[in-house]
C-alpha positions in Angstrom: 116.1 107.1 77.1 119.3 105.4 76.0 118.8 101.7 76.2 120.6 99.2 73.9 118.4 96.5 72.5 119.6 93.9 75.1 118.4 96.1 77.9 115.3 97.7 76.4 111.9 96.8 77.9 108.8 97.7 75.9 106.2 95.3 77.1 103.3 97.4 78.5 102.3 94.8 81.1 105.8 94.6 82.5 106.2 98.4 82.6 102.8 99.0 84.2 103.6 96.4 86.9 106.9 98.0 87.6 105.4 101.5 87.9 102.8 100.1 90.2 105.4 98.5 92.4 107.7 101.6 92.5 105.0 104.3 92.6 107.3 107.1 93.7 108.7 109.0 90.7 110.3 112.3 89.7 108.1 114.5 87.5 110.4 116.7 85.3 108.7 119.5 83.3 110.8 121.7 81.1 110.1 125.5 81.3 111.7 128.6 79.9 113.6 129.0 83.3 114.8 125.4 83.3 113.4 122.1 84.5 110.9 121.9 87.4 111.2 118.6 89.4 108.9 117.1 92.0 109.0 113.7 93.6 105.6 112.2 94.1 103.8 108.9 94.3 101.8 108.3 91.1 99.0 106.0 89.9 99.0 104.7 86.3 95.4 104.4 85.2 93.5 103.8 82.0 93.7 101.0 79.4 97.0 100.1 77.7 96.3 102.3 74.7 95.2 105.4 76.8 97.3 105.4 79.9 97.3 108.3 82.3 99.5 109.1 85.3 97.7 110.8 88.2 99.1 112.4 91.3 98.7 115.6 93.4 101.0 118.2 94.9 100.6 120.8 97.7 99.0 124.0 96.4 102.2 125.8 97.5 104.3 123.7 95.0 104.7 125.7 91.8 104.8 122.6 89.7 101.1 122.7 89.0 101.5 126.1 87.5 104.0 124.9 85.0 102.0 122.5 82.8 103.7 121.2 79.6 105.8 118.4 78.2 106.9 116.2 81.1 108.8 113.0 81.8 108.1 110.9 84.9 111.1 108.9 86.0 110.6 105.8 88.1 113.8 104.4 89.5 113.6 100.7 90.5 116.1 98.6 92.4 119.7 99.2 91.5 123.0 97.7 92.7 126.7 97.6 91.9 128.0 94.5 90.0 131.5 93.5 90.8 133.8 91.8 88.3 134.2 89.1 91.0 130.7 88.0 90.2 131.7 86.5 86.9 133.4 83.1 86.4 135.0 84.6 83.2 137.2 86.8 85.4 139.3 83.8 86.3 139.3 82.6 82.7 140.2 85.8 80.8 140.4 88.7 83.2 138.5 90.7 80.6 135.8 92.0 82.9 135.0 95.4 84.5 132.5 96.7 87.1 129.1 97.9 86.1 125.8 99.1 87.7 122.6 97.1 87.4 119.2 98.8 87.5 115.6 99.0 86.5 114.2 102.4 85.3 111.0 103.5 83.5 110.3 106.8 81.7 106.8 108.0 81.1 106.3 110.9 78.6 103.3 113.2 78.2 101.8 116.6 78.7 101.1 117.5 82.3 98.0 119.4 83.2 96.5 120.6 86.6 93.2 119.3 87.9 91.3 121.2 90.6 87.9 119.7 90.4 86.9 118.7 94.0 85.2 115.4 92.9 88.2 114.4 90.9 90.5 115.1 93.8 88.4 113.2 96.2 88.3 110.2 93.8 92.0 110.4 93.3 93.1 110.6 97.0 90.7 107.7 97.7 92.2 105.6 94.9 95.8 106.3 95.9 95.0 105.6 99.6 93.2 102.4 98.8 96.1 101.2 96.6 98.6 101.8 99.4 96.4 100.4 102.2 95.3 97.3 100.4 98.0 95.0 101.7 97.4 96.0 105.4 95.3 93.7 107.6 93.0 96.6 108.6 93.2 99.1 105.8 92.6 102.8 106.5 90.1 104.5 104.2 89.5 108.1 103.4 85.9 107.6 104.6 87.3 106.9 108.1 88.1 110.6 108.6 85.5 113.3 109.0 84.2 114.5 105.6 84.7 118.2 106.4 88.3 117.4 107.5 89.1 115.7 104.2 87.4 118.5 102.2 89.5 121.1 104.1 92.7 119.2 103.3 91.8 118.8 99.7 91.7 122.6 99.3 95.4 122.5 100.0 96.3 120.3 97.1 96.1 120.3 93.3 95.8 117.3 91.1 98.1 116.5 88.2 97.2 114.4 85.2 99.5 113.3 82.4 98.1 111.2 79.4 101.0 109.2 78.2 102.6 109.6 74.8 105.0 106.7 75.4 106.2 104.5 78.2 109.7 103.0 78.0 112.0 101.0 80.3 115.5 99.8 80.7 116.3 96.6 82.6 120.2 96.6 82.8 120.8 93.4 84.7 123.6 91.6 82.8 121.0 89.5 80.8 123.3 89.8 77.8 126.2 87.9 79.3 127.0 84.2 79.1 124.9 81.7 81.2 127.8 81.3 83.7 128.2 85.0 84.1 124.5 85.6 84.4 124.3 82.9 87.1 127.3 84.6 88.9 125.6 88.0 88.6 122.4 86.6 90.1 124.3 85.0 93.0 126.4 88.1 93.6 123.5 90.5 93.5 121.5 88.2 95.9 124.2 88.8 98.5 124.3 92.5 97.9 121.4 93.7 100.0 117.6 94.0 99.4 117.9 95.9 96.1 120.5 93.4 94.7 118.3 90.5 95.8 115.3 92.0 93.9 117.4 92.4 90.8 118.7 88.8 91.2 115.1 87.5 91.2 114.4 89.5 88.0 117.5 88.2 86.3 116.8 84.6 87.2 113.2 85.1 85.8 114.8 86.2 82.5 117.0 83.1 82.2 
């Protein structure tokens, strides 16, 4: 990942939290015939020094048959930043547009997992994670066991122990105090993703 020092994010806790918030990522595995790409929700499990991404795909998806070196890309909020956000525009005119964003890359070797007990634990964990905020969470155990077992035969698990986890937070944090404040105010008025980036930028000030 290209990330100048001002934008680079290496704190494991921050990266883990962002992956947990985003969840949906693009798995990109290089093969002799070119890259294979699948968009899937993923769980980041394990301790900080032995992190593992876990997900599953339909058995008809060929990605599970192409294990190997893989990068999982998690795209967070992103938004256009106008030169009009910056007070320095009126002072010098030396400003240009840019794009603000948060992105995380997770690298590792992808392997397939077909053990029924592992799959059941995985689908339970990912369902529990997504249902937790709901007032009356649905649980895998709410459905008939034979129904769940039959559906599980149609999926294959994917595991990727991580070699490295890296991020880029490009939100104008390198600019002057006045231009950072202008960026935060401009992003806050730019829709939900801009508002999310505005909160992150203000937290960095």
